[in-house]
C-alpha positions in Angstrom: -31.0 -10.3 45.0 -32.7 -10.6 48.4 -36.6 -11.4 48.5 -39.0 -8.9 50.1 -40.8 -10.1 53.1 -44.5 -9.3 53.5 -43.4 -6.8 56.2 -40.9 -5.2 54.0 -43.5 -4.8 51.5 -45.8 -3.1 53.9 -43.1 -0.6 54.8 -42.5 0.0 51.2 -46.2 0.8 50.8 -46.1 3.2 53.7 -43.2 4.9 52.4 -44.7 5.2 49.0 -48.0 6.6 50.6 -46.0 9.3 52.3 -44.3 10.5 49.4 -45.5 13.7 47.3 -46.5 12.5 44.0 -46.6 16.0 42.6 -43.0 16.7 43.8 -41.9 13.8 41.9 -43.7 14.8 38.8 -42.6 18.4 39.0 -39.0 17.2 39.4 -39.3 14.8 36.5 -41.0 17.3 34.3 -38.4 20.0 35.1 -35.3 18.0 35.0 -36.1 15.8 31.9 -37.5 18.8 30.0 -34.3 20.7 30.6 -32.1 17.8 29.7 -34.1 17.0 26.7 -34.3 20.7 25.4 -30.5 21.1 26.1 -29.3 17.9 24.6 -31.7 17.9 21.7 -31.0 21.5 20.8 -27.1 21.0 21.2 -27.5 18.0 19.1 -29.4 19.8 16.4 -26.9 22.7 16.5 -23.9 20.3 16.3 -25.7 18.0 13.6 -26.3 21.1 11.4 -22.8 22.5 11.9 -21.2 19.2 11.2 -23.7 18.1 8.4 -23.2 21.6 6.8 -19.3 21.4 7.0 -19.4 17.7 5.7 -21.9 18.6 2.9 -19.7 21.5 1.8 -16.7 19.2 1.7 -18.6 16.6 -0.2 -19.8 19.4 -2.7 -16.1 20.4 -3.1 -15.1 16.9 -3.8 -18.0 16.3 -6.1 -17.2 19.5 -7.9 -13.5 18.6 -8.1 -14.4 15.1 -9.4 -16.9 16.5 -11.9 -14.2 18.9 -13.3 -11.6 16.0 -13.4 -13.9 13.8 -15.2 -15.1 16.2 -17.7 -11.5 17.5 -18.2 -10.3 13.7 -18.8 -13.2 13.5 -21.4 -12.4 16.9 -22.9 -8.8 16.1 -23.2 -9.7 12.7 -24.9 -12.0 14.6 -27.2 -9.2 17.2 -28.3 -6.7 14.3 -28.7 -9.3 12.5 -30.8 -9.9 15.8 -32.9 -6.1 16.3 -33.5 -5.6 12.6 -34.6 -8.5 12.9 -37.0 -7.1 16.3 -38.4 -3.6 14.6 -38.9 -5.2 11.7 -40.6 -7.2 13.8 -43.1 -4.2 16.0 -43.8 -1.8 12.9 -44.2 -4.4 11.3 -46.6 -5.1 14.6 -48.5 -1.2 14.8 -49.5 -1.3 11.1 -50.6 -1.6 10.3 -54.4 -5.0 8.8 -55.4 -5.8 7.0 -58.5 -8.3 9.6 -59.6 -9.4 13.0 -58.1 -12.7 11.5 -57.5 -11.3 9.0 -55.2 -9.8 11.7 -53.2 -13.0 13.7 -53.1 -14.8 10.6 -52.1 -12.5 10.1 -49.1 -12.6 13.7 -48.0 -16.6 13.6 -48.3 -16.7 10.4 -46.4 -14.4 12.0 -43.6 -16.7 15.0 -43.1 -19.8 12.7 -43.4 -18.5 10.6 -40.4 -17.5 13.5 -38.4 -20.2 16.1 -39.2 -19.0 18.5 -36.6 -15.8 19.2 -38.5 -16.5 22.4 -40.4 -13.1 23.1 -41.8 -9.5 21.9 -41.7 -6.8 23.9 -43.1 -3.0 24.3 -43.2 -1.7 28.0 -43.3 1.4 30.0 -43.5 2.0 33.6 -42.7 3.1 36.8 -44.4 3.8 39.4 -41.6 0.5 39.2 -39.6 -1.5 37.6 -42.2 -2.5 34.1 -42.6 -2.1 32.6 -46.2 -4.1 29.4 -46.9 -2.2 26.6 -48.5 -4.7 23.8 -48.2 -8.2 24.2 -47.0 -10.9 21.5 -46.7 -14.5 22.3 -46.0 -17.5 20.4 -44.7 -19.8 21.6 -47.6 -22.7 19.5 -46.3 -22.7 21.2 -43.0 -22.2 24.6 -44.3 -25.2 24.1 -46.6 -27.3 22.9 -43.6 -26.7 26.1 -41.7 -26.9 28.3 -44.9 -23.1 29.2 -44.7 -20.6 29.7 -47.4 -16.9 28.9 -47.6 -16.4 32.8 -47.6 -18.2 33.0 -43.9 -15.5 30.5 -42.7 -12.6 32.1 -44.3 -13.7 35.5 -42.7 -14.0 33.8 -39.4 -10.3 32.6 -39.8 -9.3 36.3 -40.7 -11.1 37.7 -37.8 -9.4 35.5 -35.3 -6.0 35.3 -37.1 -4.4 37.1 -34.1 -4.9 34.1 -31.9 -4.0 31.4 -34.5 -0.6 33.2 -35.3 0.5 32.2 -31.7 0.8 28.6 -33.1 3.7 29.5 -35.3 5.7 29.8 -32.0 4.8 26.2 -31.3 1.9 27.0 -28.9 -1.4 25.3 -29.7 -4.6 27.4 -29.1 -8.4 26.9 -28.6 -10.7 29.7 -29.4 -14.5 30.5 -29.5 -15.0 31.8 -33.0 -18.9 31.8 -33.1 -19.6 35.6 -33.3 -18.8 35.6 -37.0 -21.3 33.0 -38.0 -23.8 33.2 -35.2 -23.7 29.5 -34.4 -21.6 27.9 -31.5 -18.4 26.9 -33.1 -14.7 26.8 -31.9 -11.2 26.5 -33.4 -8.1 24.6 -32.6 -4.7 25.7 -34.0 -1.3 23.8 -33.6 1.9 23.7 -35.6 2.3 21.2 -38.4 4.4 18.4 -37.5 8.1 18.9 -38.6 7.1 22.1 -40.5 7.2 24.8 -37.9 6.6 27.5 -40.6 3.0 26.2 -41.0 0.1 25.7 -38.7 -3.0 23.7 -38.9 -6.3 25.3 -38.0 -9.6 23.3 -37.5 -13.0 24.8 -37.0 -15.7 22.5 -35.3 -19.4 22.8 -34.1 -19.6 22.7 -30.2 -21.8 19.7 -30.5 -18.4 17.8 -30.8 -17.7 18.2 -27.3 -21.0 19.6 -25.8 -22.2 16.2 -24.1 -20.0 16.8 -21.2 -21.4 20.4 -20.5 -25.1 19.7 -20.9 -26.8 20.6 -17.4 -28.7 17.6 -16.2 -32.5 17.9 -15.4 -32.8 18.9 -11.7 -29.0 19.3 -11.3 -27.7 22.3 -9.5 -24.1 22.3 -10.9 -23.0 24.2 -13.9 -19.8 23.0 -16.0 -18.1 24.8 -18.7 -14.8 25.0 -20.7 -12.7 28.1 -21.1 -9.3 28.9 -22.9 -6.3 30.6 -21.4 -7.9 34.1 -22.1 -11.0 33.4 -20.1 -13.1 32.9 -23.3 -16.0 30.4 -23.1 -15.4 27.4 -25.6 -18.3 25.2 -24.2 -21.2 26.0 -22.0 -24.8 24.7 -21.2 -26.0 28.2 -22.3 -25.4 28.5 -26.1 -26.1 32.1 -26.0 -22.8 32.7 -24.4 -21.1 30.8 -27.0 -22.7 32.6 -29.8 -21.7 36.0 -28.0 -18.1 34.7 -27.6 -18.5 35.6 -23.8 -15.3 36.0 -21.8 -15.3 35.1 -18.0 -11.9 36.4 -17.1 -13.3 38.5 -14.4 -15.0 35.3 -12.6 -13.0 34.5 -9.4 -12.9 30.9 -10.2 -11.6 31.4 -13.8 -8.9 33.7 -12.4 -7.9 31.1 -9.8 -7.5 28.6 -12.6 -5.6 30.8 -14.9 -3.0 31.9 -12.3 -2.7 28.6 -10.4 0.4 26.7 -10.7 -1.6 23.4 -10.1 -3.7 21.6 -12.6 -6.8 21.5 -10.4 -8.2 23.1 -7.4 -11.3 24.7 -5.8 -12.5 28.1 -4.7 -15.6 29.5 -2.7 -16.3 32.9 -4.0 -19.0 35.5 -4.3 -20.1 36.8 -7.9 -19.4 40.5 -8.0 -22.4 41.2 -10.2 -25.2 38.8 -8.8 -23.8 38.6 -5.3 -24.5 34.9 -5.2 -21.8 32.6 -3.4 -20.7 29.9 -5.4 -18.5 26.7 -4.6 -16.3 26.1 -7.6 -13.6 23.7 -8.8 -11.5 23.7 -12.0 -9.3 21.3 -13.9 -6.7 22.2 -16.4 -6.7 19.5 -19.3 -3.0 20.0 -20.4 -3.8 21.4 -23.7 -3.4 25.1 -24.9 -4.1 26.4 -21.5 -7.8 25.0 -21.6 -9.5 24.2 -18.4 -13.0 22.9 -17.1 -14.8 24.9 -14.6 -17.7 23.3 -12.3 -19.6 25.7 -10.0 -22.7 25.2 -7.9 -24.7 28.0 -5.8 -23.8 27.5 -2.0 -27.4 28.3 -1.0 -28.8 25.5 -3.3 -26.0 23.1 -2.5 -26.8 23.3 1.4 -30.6 24.0 1.0 -31.3 20.5 2.5 -29.0 21.0 5.5 -31.4 23.8 6.6 -34.5 21.9 5.8 -33.3 19.1 8.0 -32.6 21.6 10.9 -36.2 23.0 10.7 -37.7 19.3 10.7 -35.6 18.6 13.6 -36.7 21.4 15.6 -40.3 20.7 14.8 -39.9 17.0 15.8 -38.1 18.2 19.1 -41.2 20.4 19.9 -43.6 17.7 19.2 -41.7 15.0 21.1 -41.3 17.4 24.1 -45.1 17.9 24.2 -45.5 14.1 24.1 -43.0 13.6 26.8 -44.8 16.0 29.0 -48.0 14.1 28.9 -46.3 10.7 29.4 -44.1 11.7 32.4 -47.1 13.7 34.1 -49.4 10.6 34.0 -47.1 7.7 34.5 -44.0 8.8 36.5 -45.2 7.8 39.9 -46.4 4.3 38.7 -43.2 3.6 36.7 -40.5 4.7 39.3 -40.6 1.8 41.7 -40.8 -1.0 39.3 -38.2 0.7 37.0 -35.7 0.8 39.7 -36.2 -2.8 40.4 -35.7 -3.4 36.6 -32.5 -1.3 36.6 -31.2 -3.4 39.6 -32.2 -6.6 37.8 -30.4 -5.2 34.7 -27.3 -4.8 36.6 -27.3 -8.3 37.6 -27.7 -9.4 34.0 -24.8 -7.1 32.9 -22.6 -8.8 35.5 -23.5 -12.1 34.0 -26.1 -13.3 36.5 -29.1 -14.2 34.5 -31.1 -15.7 37.4 -33.2 -12.7 38.4 -35.5 -13.1 41.4 -37.9 -10.2 41.5 -41.6 -10.0 42.0 -44.2 -7.8 40.1 -45.5 -5.0 42.4 -48.9 -4.8 40.8 -51.0 -6.8 38.3 -50.8 -4.3 35.6 -48.7 -3.9 32.4 -45.7 -2.9 34.4 -46.1 -6.2 36.4 -46.6 -8.2 33.3 -43.3 -6.6 32.1 -41.5 -7.5 35.3 -42.6 -10.9 35.1 -41.6 -11.2 31.4 -38.3 -9.7 32.4 -37.9 -12.6 34.9 -38.6 -15.2 32.3 -36.3 -13.5 29.7 -33.4 -13.7 32.2 -33.7 -17.3 32.6 -33.4 -17.8 28.8 -30.7 -15.3 28.2 -27.7 -17.4 28.9 -28.4 -20.0 26.2 -29.6 -17.3 23.8 -26.4 -15.4 24.5 -24.5 -18.4 23.0 -26.6 -18.3 19.9 -26.4 -14.5 19.7 -22.5 -14.8 19.6 -22.7 -17.2 16.8 -25.5 -15.4 14.9 -23.8 -12.0 15.3 -20.9 -13.1 12.8 -23.1 -14.8 10.4 -25.1 -13.9 7.2 -26.2 -16.9 5.4 -28.5 -19.6 7.0 -26.1 -22.2 5.4 -23.1 -20.9 7.2 -25.1 -20.7 10.4 -26.0 -24.2 10.2 -22.4 -25.3 9.6 -21.2 -23.2 12.3 -23.7 -24.9 14.9 -22.2 -28.1 13.7 -18.4 -27.2 13.9 -17.7 -23.5 14.3 -14.0 -24.1 14.9 -13.6 -26.0 11.5 -14.9 -22.8 9.7 -12.7 -20.6 11.8 -9.7 -22.5 10.7 -10.6 -22.1 7.1 -9.8 -24.4 4.2 -9.0 -24.3 0.4 -11.7 -25.6 -1.6 -12.6 -25.7 -5.4 -15.4 -23.2 -5.6 -17.2 -21.1 -8.3 -16.9 -17.4 -7.4 -20.0 -15.1 -8.3 -19.9 -11.4 -8.5 -22.7 -9.2 -10.0 -23.4 -5.5 -10.1 -25.8 -3.2 -11.5 -24.8 -1.2 -14.6 -24.6 2.6 -14.1 -26.2 2.4 -10.7 -24.6 5.4 -9.5 -26.7 7.4 -12.2 -30.0 5.6 -10.9 -29.4 6.4 -7.4 -28.6 9.9 -7.8 -32.2 10.3 -9.4 -34.1 8.6 -6.8 -35.2 9.6 -3.4 -33.7 7.7 -0.4 -37.1 5.9 0.2 -37.4 5.0 -3.7 -33.7 3.8 -3.9 -34.3 1.7 -0.7 -37.4 0.1 -2.3 -35.6 -0.6 -5.5 -32.6 -2.2 -3.9 -34.8 -4.3 -1.6 -36.8 -5.5 -4.3 -33.9 -6.2 -6.7 -31.5 -7.8 -4.1 -34.4 -10.0 -2.6 -35.3 -11.3 -6.0 -31.6 -12.1 -7.1 -30.8 -13.5 -3.5 -33.6 -16.0 -3.7 -32.3 -17.3 -7.1 -28.9 -17.7 -5.7 -30.2 -19.5 -2.7 -32.5 -21.7 -4.9 -29.3 -22.9 -6.7 -27.5 -23.7 -3.4 -25.3 -20.7 -3.6 -24.1 -18.9 -0.3 -24.5 -15.1 0.0 -20.9 -13.7 1.0 -21.9 -10.2 1.2 -23.8 -7.1 -0.3 -21.7 -4.3 -1.4 -24.2 -1.7 -2.1 -26.0 -2.8 -5.2 -23.3 -5.5 -5.8 -23.8 -9.3 -4.8 -21.1 -11.5 -4.0 -21.7 -15.4 -3.6 -20.0 -18.5 -3.2 -20.7 -22.0 -4.8 -19.4 -25.2 -3.1 -18.6 -23.7 0.2 -19.0 -24.2 3.2 -21.1 -27.2 2.0 -20.3 -29.2 -1.2 -22.6 -28.5 -4.1 -22.7 -31.1 -7.0 -21.7 -29.5 -10.3 -21.2 -26.0 -8.7 -20.0 -24.1 -11.9 -23.3 -25.4 -13.5 -25.4 -24.4 -10.5 -23.9 -20.9 -10.6 -24.5 -20.8 -14.4 -28.2 -21.6 -13.9 -28.4 -19.1 -11.3 -26.9 -16.4 -13.3 -29.1 -17.2 -16.4 -32.1 -17.1 -14.4 -31.2 -13.8 -12.6 -30.9 -12.1 -16.2 -34.4 -13.5 -16.9 -35.8 -12.5 -13.6 -34.5 -9.0 -14.1 -36.3 -8.8 -17.5 -39.7 -9.6 -15.7 -38.9 -6.8 -12.9 -38.2 -4.3 -15.6 -41.5 -5.1 -17.4 -43.4 -4.9 -14.1 -41.7 -1.6 -13.2 -42.5 -0.1 -16.6 -46.1 -1.4 -16.7 -46.8 0.0 -13.3 -44.8 3.1 -13.7 -42.4 2.6 -10.8 -39.1 4.4 -10.2 -37.6 6.2 -13.2 -36.9 5.2 -16.8 -33.2 4.4 -16.0 -34.3 2.0 -13.4 -36.9 0.5 -15.6 -34.2 -0.3 -18.2 -31.6 -1.4 -15.6 -29.2 -3.9 -16.6 -26.7 -6.1 -14.5 -23.3 -7.7 -15.1 -22.3 -11.1 -13.7 -18.8 -12.6 -13.6 -18.0 -16.3 -12.8 -14.9 -18.1 -12.2 -14.1 -21.6 -11.0 -11.0 -22.7 -9.1 -9.4 -23.1 -5.9 -9.8 -20.4 -3.1 -9.5 -20.1 0.6 -12.7 -20.1 2.4 -13.5 -19.4 6.1 -14.1 -16.9 8.7 -12.0 -13.7 8.0 -11.8 -11.0 10.6 -11.1 -10.9 14.4 -12.3 -13.2 17.1 -15.0 -10.4 18.1 -16.2 -9.8 14.6 -15.7 -11.9 11.5 -17.5 -13.2 8.3 -17.4 -16.2 6.1 -15.9 -15.3 3.0 -13.4 -16.3 0.1 -10.2 -15.2 -1.1 -7.6 -15.9 -3.7 -6.9 -15.5 -7.4 -10.1 -17.2 -8.4 -12.1 -14.7 -6.6 -10.1 -11.8 -8.0 -10.6 -13.1 -11.5 -14.3 -13.4 -11.1 -14.5 -9.7 -9.9 -12.4 -8.7 -13.0 -14.7 -10.7 -15.2 -17.7 -8.9 -13.8 -16.1 -5.4 -14.5 -14.9 -6.5 -18.0 -18.5 -7.3 -18.8 -19.3 -3.5 -19.4 -16.4 -3.3 -22.2 -17.8 -6.3 -24.1 -21.5 -5.4 -23.6 -22.4 -8.7 -22.2 -24.6 -9.7 -19.2 -22.7 -12.7 -18.1 -18.9 -13.1 -18.5 -17.0 -16.5 -17.6 -13.8 -18.0 -17.4 -12.4 -20.8 -19.5 -12.4 -23.0 -16.2 -16.1 -22.6 -15.7 -16.9 -22.8 -19.3 -15.3 -26.4 -19.5 -17.6 -27.6 -16.8 -21.0 -26.1 -18.1 -20.6 -26.7 -21.9 -22.8 -29.7 -21.7 -25.8 -27.8 -20.8 -25.0 -24.1 -21.5 -24.3 -22.1 -24.6 -21.2 -20.1 -24.5 -19.6 -17.7 -26.9 -15.7 -17.1 -27.0 -15.0 -13.5 -26.7 -11.4 -12.7 -26.4 -7.9 -13.6 -25.0 -7.0 -11.3 -22.2 -4.4 -10.6 -19.5 -6.3 -9.1 -16.6 -4.9 -6.6 -14.2 -2.7 -8.3 -11.5 -2.0 -11.5 -13.5 0.5 -12.4 -16.1 -1.2 -15.5 -17.6 -3.6 -14.8 -20.4 -7.1 -15.8 -20.0 -9.8 -17.0 -22.3 -13.2 -15.3 -21.5 -16.6 -16.4 -22.7 -20.0 -15.0 -22.8 -22.7 -17.2 -21.1 -25.8 -16.8 -23.4 -28.4 -19.3 -22.4 -29.4 -23.1 -22.1 -28.8 -25.1 -25.2 -32.5 -25.9 -25.2 -33.0 -22.1 -25.7 -30.5 -21.1 -28.2 -31.5 -19.7 -31.4 -30.0 -20.3 -35.0 -28.9 -16.7 -35.2 -26.9 -16.9 -32.0 -25.2 -20.1 -33.0 -24.5 -18.9 -36.5 -23.0 -15.6 -35.2 -20.9 -17.3 -32.5 -19.2 -19.6 -35.2 -18.4 -16.6 -37.4 -17.1 -14.7 -34.5 -14.7 -17.5 -33.6 -13.5 -17.6 -37.3 -13.0 -13.9 -37.3 -10.9 -14.0 -34.1 -8.6 -16.8 -35.5 -7.9 -14.4 -38.5 -7.3 -11.8 -36.0 -4.6 -14.1 -34.5 -3.3 -14.8 -37.8 -2.8 -11.1 -38.3 -5.2 -10.9 -41.4 -6.8 -7.8 -40.3 -9.0 -7.0 -43.3 -10.5 -10.6 -43.4 -11.0 -10.4 -39.8 -13.0 -7.3 -39.9 -15.0 -8.5 -42.6 -15.9 -11.8 -40.5 -16.6 -9.7 -37.5 -19.1 -7.6 -39.4 -20.7 -10.7 -40.8 -20.9 -12.0 -37.2 -22.8 -8.9 -36.2 -25.1 -9.0 -39.1 -25.8 -12.8 -38.6 -26.7 -11.9 -34.8 -29.1 -9.4 -35.8 -28.2 -6.9 -33.2 -25.4 -4.6 -32.0 -22.5 -6.7 -30.7 -20.2 -4.5 -28.7 -17.6 -7.3 -28.4 -17.3 -7.5 -32.3 -17.0 -3.9 -32.5 -14.1 -3.8 -30.0 -12.3 -6.3 -32.0 -12.8 -4.5 -35.3 -11.5 -1.3 -33.6 -8.4 -3.2 -32.4 -7.8 -4.7 -36.1 -8.2 -1.2 -37.5 -5.6 0.0 -35.0 -3.1 -2.7 -35.8 -3.6 -2.3 -39.7 -2.1 1.3 -39.0 0.3 0.2 -36.1 1.2 -3.4 -36.9 2.3 -5.3 -33.6 5.9 -6.7 -33.3 6.8 -10.2 -33.7 6.4 -11.0 -30.0 2.7 -10.0 -30.2 0.6 -13.3 -29.1 -2.8 -12.0 -29.7 -3.3 -11.3 -26.0 -5.1 -8.1 -25.1 -3.9 -6.6 -21.7 -6.5 -4.9 -19.6 -4.8 -2.0 -17.6 -7.9 -1.2 -15.6 -10.1 -3.6 -13.3 
């Protein structure tokens, strides 16, 4: 760039003196205002349009997901109900030593499943049902001041629906109107006896959890049968009245659809309200789940944002008028010089030779711009490195030998995965500001602990933290370092929960927040993964995958920290662990022993030690197929621990299943996880 001589400067001053300041200001005001209003208005309109369209798509997706999720839950509930009915009927026909034993079993059955009102086997004579066996939940009937006669009358009133099951078709019906409490009935053919059917009557509490409307929620989910009768609904009044919704457009769509799920936007012909609805057939007796949300409520925030954007545009435009009017003339010349200098920098010339035109803030900016250009070349190199880095340890190693990190290597590492349990539920109930504050506070505390124990932050995935120990720099006893960090994180989370509760921060779900951690040690490929333009330092391999699987499996076993055998062997000198199970995780054929990391040995209680020993004995009995003894020892383990033990309950359920369904000779005690 050429330097301006003193003569040139004078000529510039003369030209500047002759120009009309007001003309420039008016032009700037007019042009910028027009462009501003046009661009911002267009942007607001387009943003509103696309946001509305995107929101509607997401609402539809959410409704479909809700319907699908609830449908899966209801299908599971119905399967459970039918299994329990078959179990009761099978036991009822078995011989007992005394009638009292049989009565005790039936009473215990109804006590454990209080929502079962009646289970009966019926034949038919013409269009009439004839009872062959009928079992009543007398305690429930007494609680609601009902008689066996009331239940029999209900069966008779709805016998027309039950008779369909003699043709091999199961049915689900709302039978509340006769007893004035929300109940429903299931009927289906008795196995291998087509001339008999089973009828079960249940309180709606058995399935209502999936249909309770959440506080502040705008969607409504309910269950209908193949006639449009409401089986489950947040409004119990509709159940007691045996409401039929066949006239509803979304119910019609579900009953007439050839597909098991779908969605429909429709206007209610009675209220005139427009709804976005979705449905899911559960594949049993024509029953389906309906999820609807008023479109006006669903898209309310879209229009709120539009109004706020228009207000912001008006305020910004007024401020722009003031700024342009007062400073356009003094900014034009130096800005043009800075634009020219910017072009030079864009072309790679960082040596800028321009002079300030005045001793004011713009002149200071010009002078700083020149100084900035002188240092940009070196800073550009640093920027290219830092742009691909996250963790300071990785940055430091990259400054030493970037090419070595790009080539990658295979190292023995300890892979760390953590995740917040049920975080989606927490995030849905928090505002964006509160959610950001909660995440920042939690992630900051956990990352500090990770760094204090020489861990390297791989990445954040929402509320999840992925870390590496022993790469890119060596960490002595890296499994132990990872274990110490994990135990300290659990302790720190307890302090955070106590602080949040004491100061009434966030919501109760956040104040009771729990995390799950998975650790695994072994070989992995580490290095920069990505493209030459954009890459990040990370880890890959079976060791990493297993750590992720362990973190997810922690939910099933009800533990905070789940580790592999390879990690356990290297930390058992300092840490207390508890053997939990022998599993085959998804994606791997070899069985894996999994352990709970509890605490340091100096902190372990007598209860924990005793409970762990009993649990180990119980698991050995389980491997030996001694189901009853194993169950007994697992129960003793829970009692010794003095608190709920989800892992023991899991093994007890497994033993009970194997009692009824003995495994084959090839069974080796390994449980195969079919989900991540």
